[in-house]
C-alpha positions, 0 to 999 in steps of 0.5 A: 120683295126677297132677296135671294141674300135673304135681306128685305127691299122696299121702293125706298131702298133702291137707289133713286134710278131705279124708282122710275123703272116702268113695269110691263106684264108679259104674256102669250097670247098666240102660241104656249098656251097649252097648260090653259088649253088642255082644259075643256072650257077652251076646246074650243079656241084649241087650232091644237095643244097650243096653238088658239085658233084665229080669225075667231071671234069666243078668240078676240073676246078671250084674249080681250078679257086675257089682256084686259085681267093682264094689265090692271094692277099695272099704271104702265099702258105698255104690254107685251105680247108673247106671239112667237113659235107658233108651231103648227098654226092654222092645222085645226082649220084645215083638218076642217077643209080638206076632211069636212068639205062645204057640201052642196 
């Protein structure tokens, strides 16, 4: 790892207490996904431009793959799942319910 001062750090150059630090992955899982959801292959998972469509089986399959990929490089069995600031959650469901009611 290169420090801000240009020197190289290794695990052995750190104090012993720092060698026991647990590093865990951190991913967004419901909102803050605009960069990903802009692509056509993820359009079916989109509730709105930033939020995944909840209560939809393909969304859960995607999240399972996302979590598996994010945790694979780490020894830790822990993960931080970011789920904050989900604006307009459920927007698409409301639009469908209002404008496309079930036909009986």
